[in-house]
NUTORTI-33001 format. One line per 5 residues: their letters; for each residue x, y, z of C-alpha. Coordinates in nm, 3 decimals. Layout:
N
A> X,Y,Z | ...
% end
This chain:
499
MSEPT> -18.869,-3.070,5.736 | -18.995,-3.418,5.809 | -18.813,-3.634,6.062 | -18.794,-4.012,6.025 | -18.886,-4.185,6.349
RRTLL> -18.859,-4.557,6.260 | -18.513,-4.699,6.333 | -18.437,-5.067,6.288 | -18.108,-5.247,6.313 | -17.973,-5.364,5.981
TTSVA> -17.961,-5.740,5.937 | -17.658,-5.723,5.706 | -17.303,-5.773,5.825 | -17.224,-5.402,5.803 | -17.060,-5.286,6.126
SAVTL> -17.267,-5.100,6.383 | -17.539,-4.958,6.157 | -17.892,-4.823,6.185 | -18.149,-4.765,5.913 | -18.403,-4.482,5.931
GSVSF> -18.753,-4.446,5.796 | -18.761,-4.421,5.419 | -18.800,-4.107,5.212 | -19.067,-4.142,4.944 | -19.164,-3.906,4.666
AHAAD> -19.538,-3.953,4.680 | -19.615,-3.710,4.398 | -19.362,-3.855,4.155 | -19.506,-4.055,3.866 | -19.403,-4.418,3.863
TPGDP> -19.591,-4.542,3.561 | -19.480,-4.676,3.223 | -19.440,-4.438,2.936 | -19.263,-4.108,2.905 | -19.096,-3.998,3.227
PGGDR> -19.237,-3.683,3.390 | -19.046,-3.359,3.383 | -18.955,-3.129,3.667 | -18.799,-3.185,4.010 | -18.916,-3.339,4.336
TETVG> -18.749,-3.247,4.665 | -18.779,-3.385,5.017 | -18.585,-3.277,5.327 | -18.547,-3.493,5.635 | -18.346,-3.459,5.951
GTLPP> -18.280,-3.575,6.300 | -18.031,-3.581,6.583 | -17.766,-3.847,6.638 | -17.660,-3.892,7.002 | -17.304,-3.952,7.125
GSPDY> -17.211,-4.315,7.073 | -17.415,-4.341,6.754 | -17.353,-4.633,6.516 | -17.078,-4.595,6.260 | -17.328,-4.585,5.972
VYLPV> -17.682,-4.452,5.951 | -17.874,-4.544,5.636 | -18.149,-4.325,5.497 | -18.360,-4.523,5.244 | -18.481,-4.322,4.947
EVPRG> -18.758,-4.462,4.724 | -18.654,-4.373,4.370 | -18.928,-4.409,4.105 | -18.881,-4.465,3.733 | -18.794,-4.177,3.504
VREIH> -18.526,-4.014,3.720 | -18.240,-3.859,3.522 | -18.050,-3.709,3.820 | -18.026,-3.761,4.193 | -17.898,-3.463,4.390
VAYGY> -17.821,-3.481,4.763 | -17.723,-3.196,4.996 | -17.671,-3.214,5.369 | -17.566,-3.009,5.668 | -17.522,-3.048,6.043
DRPAV> -17.464,-2.835,6.350 | -17.126,-2.765,6.505 | -17.184,-2.660,6.865 | -16.904,-2.537,7.084 | -16.739,-2.811,7.290
PAGTQ> -16.499,-2.803,7.586 | -16.127,-2.820,7.518 | -16.016,-3.177,7.458 | -16.364,-3.288,7.350 | -16.444,-3.390,6.994
GNALD> -16.697,-3.184,6.802 | -16.931,-3.296,6.526 | -16.809,-3.440,6.198 | -17.043,-3.623,5.960 | -16.944,-3.809,5.642
IGIFD> -17.175,-3.901,5.354 | -17.209,-4.139,5.058 | -17.472,-4.334,4.867 | -17.568,-4.689,4.763 | -17.810,-4.774,4.484
QRGTE> -18.103,-5.017,4.461 | -17.867,-5.315,4.481 | -17.837,-5.249,4.853 | -17.583,-5.188,5.127 | -17.451,-5.541,5.175
LGGEG> -17.088,-5.539,5.289 | -16.871,-5.585,4.981 | -17.179,-5.587,4.757 | -17.243,-5.416,4.425 | -17.457,-5.129,4.549
FRGWS> -17.182,-4.873,4.616 | -17.226,-4.554,4.409 | -17.003,-4.302,4.579 | -16.844,-4.147,4.884 | -16.716,-3.800,4.964
GGARK> -16.670,-3.836,5.338 | -16.672,-3.488,5.486 | -16.516,-3.322,5.182 | -16.842,-3.211,5.014 | -17.180,-3.084,5.124
EFFLR> -17.365,-3.194,4.811 | -17.333,-3.434,4.519 | -17.522,-3.555,4.213 | -17.541,-3.867,4.000 | -17.652,-3.902,3.639
TDEAT> -17.611,-4.173,3.380 | -17.327,-3.990,3.205 | -17.170,-3.786,3.486 | -17.140,-3.756,3.862 | -16.973,-3.545,4.127
PGYVP> -16.608,-3.654,4.170 | -16.605,-3.946,4.412 | -16.938,-4.077,4.281 | -17.001,-4.333,4.008 | -17.213,-4.233,3.707
GPLKS> -17.445,-4.492,3.563 | -17.809,-4.601,3.543 | -18.048,-4.454,3.799 | -18.275,-4.754,3.836 | -18.593,-4.746,4.038
GTWFV> -18.598,-4.901,4.382 | -18.473,-4.825,4.729 | -18.149,-4.630,4.734 | -17.960,-4.552,5.055 | -17.790,-4.230,5.159
VLAPY> -17.527,-4.333,5.415 | -17.438,-4.095,5.696 | -17.128,-4.174,5.897 | -17.088,-3.982,6.225 | -16.710,-3.964,6.251
TVAPQ> -16.728,-3.781,6.584 | -17.030,-3.658,6.783 | -17.034,-3.370,7.030 | -17.181,-3.422,7.379 | -17.487,-3.221,7.268
GLTYS> -17.551,-3.463,6.981 | -17.533,-3.409,6.607 | -17.835,-3.251,6.443 | -17.841,-3.302,6.066 | -18.061,-3.241,5.763
VTITL> -18.055,-3.413,5.426 | -18.223,-3.274,5.114 | -18.282,-3.514,4.826 | -18.386,-3.382,4.487 | -18.495,-3.610,4.203
RFGAS> -18.485,-3.457,3.856 | -18.699,-3.630,3.596 | -18.655,-3.660,3.223 | -18.467,-3.853,2.959 | -18.122,-3.975,3.063
APAVR> -17.811,-3.908,2.858 | -17.623,-4.208,2.714 | -17.384,-4.379,2.952 | -17.011,-4.313,2.908 | -16.773,-4.607,2.920
PVYPP> -16.465,-4.523,3.132 | -16.118,-4.539,2.979 | -15.830,-4.641,3.205 | -15.455,-4.570,3.187 | -15.232,-4.832,3.021
ERAKG> -15.056,-5.088,3.241 | -14.713,-5.033,3.082 | -14.494,-4.735,3.002 | -14.176,-4.717,2.796 | -13.935,-4.726,3.087
RGRAW> -13.565,-4.816,3.082 | -13.578,-5.194,3.100 | -13.454,-5.338,3.430 | -13.387,-5.028,3.637 | -13.466,-4.839,3.955
YRGDS> -13.800,-4.660,3.921 | -13.931,-4.386,4.149 | -14.291,-4.363,4.258 | -14.543,-4.215,4.498 | -14.829,-4.452,4.577
HLHTV> -15.045,-4.254,4.818 | -15.209,-3.955,4.651 | -15.543,-3.773,4.673 | -15.729,-3.544,4.434 | -16.069,-3.379,4.409
YSDGR> -16.211,-3.731,4.372 | -16.194,-3.757,4.753 | -16.066,-3.497,4.999 | -15.780,-3.356,4.792 | -15.780,-3.011,4.636
RTPAE> -15.581,-3.087,4.323 | -15.709,-3.225,3.997 | -15.559,-3.545,3.853 | -15.389,-3.331,3.587 | -15.223,-3.118,3.853
VAALA> -15.105,-3.426,4.044 | -14.963,-3.585,3.729 | -14.775,-3.263,3.648 | -14.633,-3.249,4.001 | -14.530,-3.615,3.978
RAAGL> -14.334,-3.544,3.661 | -14.176,-3.236,3.820 | -14.071,-3.450,4.119 | -13.885,-3.691,3.890 | -14.127,-3.981,3.938
DFLTT> -14.167,-4.270,3.700 | -14.497,-4.394,3.843 | -14.777,-4.292,4.076 | -15.079,-4.460,4.231 | -15.411,-4.285,4.282
TEHNT> -15.561,-4.380,4.621 | -15.881,-4.191,4.695 | -16.060,-4.247,5.024 | -16.324,-4.523,5.000 | -16.401,-4.481,4.631
HAGHG> -16.280,-4.601,4.293 | -16.481,-4.339,4.106 | -16.171,-4.153,3.984 | -16.010,-4.448,3.806 | -16.136,-4.327,3.470
AWAEL> -15.991,-3.977,3.511 | -15.625,-4.070,3.453 | -15.599,-4.227,3.108 | -15.498,-3.912,2.922 | -15.243,-3.819,3.190
AGDDL> -15.026,-4.129,3.154 | -14.745,-4.142,2.901 | -14.418,-4.305,2.806 | -14.258,-4.118,3.096 | -14.524,-4.185,3.363
LILLG> -14.698,-4.508,3.460 | -15.025,-4.453,3.649 | -15.150,-4.728,3.877 | -15.499,-4.741,4.026 | -15.606,-4.812,4.380
EEITT> -15.798,-4.694,4.685 | -15.732,-4.590,5.043 | -15.966,-4.799,5.253 | -16.043,-4.568,5.543 | -16.186,-4.768,5.833
RNGHV> -16.247,-4.658,6.192 | -15.943,-4.865,6.299 | -15.685,-4.757,6.045 | -15.623,-4.693,5.677 | -15.488,-4.936,5.418
LALGT> -15.387,-4.885,5.056 | -15.519,-5.117,4.788 | -15.225,-5.051,4.558 | -15.229,-5.131,4.187 | -15.568,-5.302,4.168
APGTF> -15.750,-5.371,3.842 | -15.947,-5.078,3.699 | -16.286,-5.030,3.862 | -16.203,-5.228,4.177 | -16.393,-5.109,4.484
VDWRY> -16.295,-5.228,4.833 | -16.539,-5.182,5.122 | -16.436,-5.002,5.440 | -16.734,-5.051,5.675 | -16.582,-5.271,5.947
RAREN> -16.366,-5.252,6.255 | -16.083,-5.476,6.373 | -16.307,-5.650,6.628 | -16.524,-5.793,6.348 | -16.243,-5.995,6.189
RFGHF> -16.343,-5.890,5.835 | -16.018,-5.745,5.707 | -15.866,-6.073,5.589 | -16.157,-6.120,5.348 | -16.099,-5.780,5.189
ARAIR> -15.721,-5.826,5.184 | -15.777,-6.136,4.975 | -16.012,-5.942,4.749 | -15.738,-5.683,4.691 | -15.495,-5.956,4.589
RAGGL> -15.753,-6.118,4.361 | -15.776,-5.780,4.188 | -15.400,-5.791,4.132 | -15.311,-5.536,4.401 | -15.096,-5.509,4.711
VVPAH> -15.225,-5.466,5.068 | -15.033,-5.179,5.230 | -15.129,-5.043,5.576 | -15.084,-4.666,5.563 | -14.926,-4.440,5.829
PHATC> -14.974,-4.712,6.094 | -14.891,-4.488,6.389 | -15.062,-4.169,6.274 | -15.235,-3.979,6.553 | -15.554,-3.865,6.377
IGCNW> -15.880,-4.028,6.490 | -15.922,-4.370,6.331 | -15.587,-4.351,6.152 | -15.380,-4.578,6.378 | -15.356,-4.927,6.224
KFGFG> -15.516,-5.192,6.449 | -15.571,-5.489,6.216 | -15.221,-5.636,6.249 | -14.978,-5.703,5.966 | -15.044,-6.069,5.892
DADAV> -15.235,-5.978,5.574 | -15.001,-5.700,5.460 | -14.784,-5.720,5.147 | -14.592,-5.405,5.242 | -14.623,-5.128,5.501
EVWNG> -14.605,-4.752,5.461 | -14.335,-4.673,5.718 | -14.278,-4.313,5.603 | -14.576,-4.088,5.523 | -14.523,-3.729,5.409
PYTPD> -14.268,-3.501,5.578 | -14.078,-3.705,5.838 | -14.237,-3.675,6.185 | -14.221,-3.858,6.520 | -14.501,-4.098,6.423
DEVSL> -14.288,-4.208,6.124 | -14.002,-4.273,6.366 | -14.236,-4.492,6.572 | -14.347,-4.676,6.256 | -13.984,-4.733,6.158
AGWDA> -13.903,-4.871,6.504 | -14.204,-5.103,6.498 | -14.117,-5.228,6.151 | -13.757,-5.292,6.258 | -13.871,-5.476,6.572
ALAKG> -14.076,-5.711,6.353 | -13.767,-5.769,6.136 | -13.572,-5.870,6.445 | -13.841,-6.130,6.522 | -13.812,-6.271,6.172
RWTPA> -14.134,-6.117,6.039 | -14.058,-5.914,5.730 | -14.306,-5.690,5.560 | -14.133,-5.474,5.295 | -14.133,-5.104,5.378
MGNSD> -14.227,-4.817,5.151 | -14.282,-4.443,5.175 | -14.533,-4.208,5.011 | -14.634,-3.844,5.026 | -15.009,-3.876,5.106
AHRDP> -15.031,-3.538,4.932 | -15.373,-3.370,4.934 | -15.323,-3.001,4.857 | -15.070,-2.718,4.862 | -14.819,-2.712,5.022
DRVGT> -14.808,-3.098,5.028 | -14.522,-3.210,4.805 | -14.584,-3.498,4.567 | -14.287,-3.736,4.584 | -14.186,-3.646,4.942
PQTVV> -14.102,-3.917,5.018 | -14.089,-4.163,4.730 | -14.024,-4.534,4.696 | -13.748,-4.637,4.455 | -13.805,-4.991,4.330
LADEL> -13.594,-5.224,4.116 | -13.821,-5.361,3.845 | -13.771,-5.549,3.521 | -13.973,-5.288,3.333 | -14.200,-4.992,3.393
SREAI> -14.525,-5.183,3.414 | -14.792,-5.247,3.672 | -14.693,-5.612,3.707 | -14.320,-5.545,3.737 | -14.351,-5.252,3.979
LAGLR> -14.582,-5.447,4.210 | -14.350,-5.747,4.196 | -14.054,-5.531,4.301 | -14.249,-5.376,4.588 | -14.377,-5.715,4.703
AGRSY> -14.023,-5.852,4.705 | -13.886,-5.552,4.895 | -13.638,-5.462,4.622 | -13.676,-5.099,4.715 | -13.563,-4.806,4.924
VAESS> -13.727,-4.481,5.030 | -13.583,-4.133,4.968 | -13.699,-3.783,5.052 | -13.667,-3.668,4.691 | -13.541,-3.769,4.348
AVSLD> -13.212,-3.592,4.428 | -13.119,-3.877,4.664 | -12.997,-4.214,4.534 | -12.864,-4.516,4.722 | -12.659,-4.817,4.614
FSVAD> -12.657,-5.077,4.892 | -12.534,-5.437,4.892 | -12.361,-5.701,5.103 | -12.076,-5.915,4.962 | -11.903,-6.225,5.099
GRGRT> -11.563,-6.155,4.942 | -11.586,-6.463,4.721 | -11.784,-6.317,4.437 | -12.133,-6.341,4.582 | -12.334,-6.027,4.646
AGIGE> -12.691,-5.964,4.763 | -12.881,-5.643,4.705 | -13.175,-5.479,4.878 | -13.449,-5.730,4.957 | -13.228,-6.029,4.883
RLRVP> -13.063,-6.303,5.093 | -12.696,-6.387,5.117 | -12.628,-6.744,5.233 | -12.287,-6.772,5.397 | -12.116,-6.974,5.672
ADRAV> -12.207,-6.822,6.007 | -11.856,-6.700,6.088 | -11.749,-6.581,5.742 | -11.697,-6.205,5.720 | -11.926,-6.013,5.488
TARLA> -11.906,-5.646,5.393 | -12.198,-5.406,5.373 | -12.142,-5.121,5.127 | -12.345,-4.806,5.073 | -12.294,-4.531,4.819
VTGAP> -12.504,-4.216,4.855 | -12.562,-3.933,4.611 | -12.762,-3.617,4.671 | -12.759,-3.623,5.052 | -12.769,-3.285,5.230
AGATV> -12.468,-3.145,5.410 | -12.395,-3.305,5.744 | -12.592,-3.622,5.670 | -12.494,-3.945,5.843 | -12.501,-4.309,5.735
RFVTD> -12.622,-4.575,5.981 | -12.603,-4.951,5.936 | -12.880,-5.122,6.135 | -12.912,-5.490,6.231 | -13.139,-5.688,6.460
QGVLH> -12.923,-5.559,6.749 | -12.967,-5.196,6.650 | -12.737,-4.935,6.499 | -12.391,-5.095,6.480 | -12.205,-4.852,6.255
TAPVP> -12.233,-4.481,6.182 | -12.029,-4.261,5.951 | -12.062,-3.928,5.773 | -12.175,-3.941,5.413 | -11.853,-3.929,5.206
EAAGQ> -11.796,-3.594,5.042 | -11.630,-3.740,4.732 | -11.861,-3.881,4.467 | -11.841,-4.256,4.428 | -11.698,-4.325,4.774
RVEWA> -11.872,-4.588,4.984 | -11.929,-4.646,5.351 | -11.828,-5.002,5.440 | -11.878,-5.220,5.745 | -11.791,-5.584,5.811
TTAAY> -11.998,-5.836,6.005 | -12.102,-6.203,6.000 | -12.429,-6.394,5.969 | -12.380,-6.513,6.327 | -12.369,-6.152,6.447
ASYVR> -12.639,-5.997,6.227 | -12.945,-6.164,6.075 | -12.992,-5.867,5.843 | -12.833,-5.534,5.757 | -13.017,-5.229,5.637
AEVRH> -12.900,-4.874,5.575 | -13.026,-4.534,5.679 | -12.918,-4.184,5.584 | -13.012,-3.920,5.840 | -13.019,-3.543,5.859
PATLP> -12.810,-3.389,6.140 | -12.970,-3.440,6.479 | -13.165,-3.145,6.619 | -13.239,-3.297,6.963 | -12.947,-3.528,7.050
PLPGA> -12.934,-3.809,7.142 | -13.241,-3.856,6.921 | -13.140,-3.912,6.558 | -13.211,-3.664,6.284 | -13.495,-3.710,6.037
LVAFT> -13.454,-3.964,5.761 | -13.308,-3.866,5.427 | -13.346,-4.223,5.299 | -13.356,-4.584,5.418 | -13.341,-4.926,5.258
NPVFL> -13.519,-5.252,5.298 | -13.282,-5.511,5.448 | -13.031,-5.752,5.304 | -13.076,-6.078,5.494 | -12.780,-6.287,5.608
EATR> -12.864,-6.656,5.619 | -12.610,-6.867,5.807 | -12.517,-7.204,5.662 | -12.316,-7.486,5.812
% end
């Protein structure tokens, strides 16, 4: 094992990064003509101390004639005291176009989900992008997620396999429209992982589970890679619209690039202190997608959202089975509503593997058709509610008694003192569930879910008294006075007082 000793700070804008001495394949032919056969392997290693940079780049000099690059790595996991983080090391690769932030050199990422990967012209390990293996300096990127007090000792083995390359394969992407039901409420789950990042299910398995959960659309959102976009085309159909995206997994929170154009890659190598996120939020929108901070109050390392919500198009208030951090996210979202800052809410499963349930929860959006454009427009406008399963449906509106009605995500303009009536019909709620009407003052009306089908819960207020009304359906409380877990909740109807 050879150990690189030269370390120089990168001059790019990539956050907190170090580059190591390069790995060269001195015995590999780099001359015109037929490429040599056989393999060439080099192993390097070192130790990263606590407080290491976020990204460590290992340059690899790739000669001509390479048909496959194979990388394997490992690192030690020493025992650490209780309450102390141990070692965790992520990995990815950039090609000869370099590591510039937001540049074109990205060729794949598997984080900590894999210990080896390969790239060829026609194929690559899931999470990595197949394509030409051009000569030049490539970069294996190591990302020390956490480092034990003893340091993190690692080794990386790079194998170059020489010979003629197979023809490149052009990716095929899912269609942007499905048959649908015209203007209707469509159910979707827009935070899903497969074997293309750290999930354990194949795209085919996820698509089957989405259909079984009664979904009309899904969005694939792998961590820090777009490499799986071409794996979904055959899984879409008249009954299932498949949108493409990415979960940008930074050290200061995760954000979904939801519904971006096929092949869109969004960089993740920055922290909140660097003021870079706005640039990438704009890039997501230029690619036709929505910017959706994910699980903003999650407790895992690096998961808590710290970039603010000024660039967000929506926010994932409910992530997976309902937990206390979702309750905190809901409270924070509602507090912003009370201040007049509205970011539409949504909910997704973030399903990775069994027993994670696809479609728990799911966002139900009113859209003109079942298409990428229409679904994203409905989510952006907040014409949506979130439910724990397809068994639960809500019908929520506010009426002024004079023929004017506003639905979820809409505004009702009325004189400040004119009475308006909020109405909610619920189907599929579990036994003992409770309805709550929430305004900028808090919960102002509660009632049991009516037992008879078609009955509504009603409550009267005015625009002077409530700037918005939204509805929640809750499971029975298990630790009163704390409320029970959500069954469903809506985006608000806004009451706009006129003179």
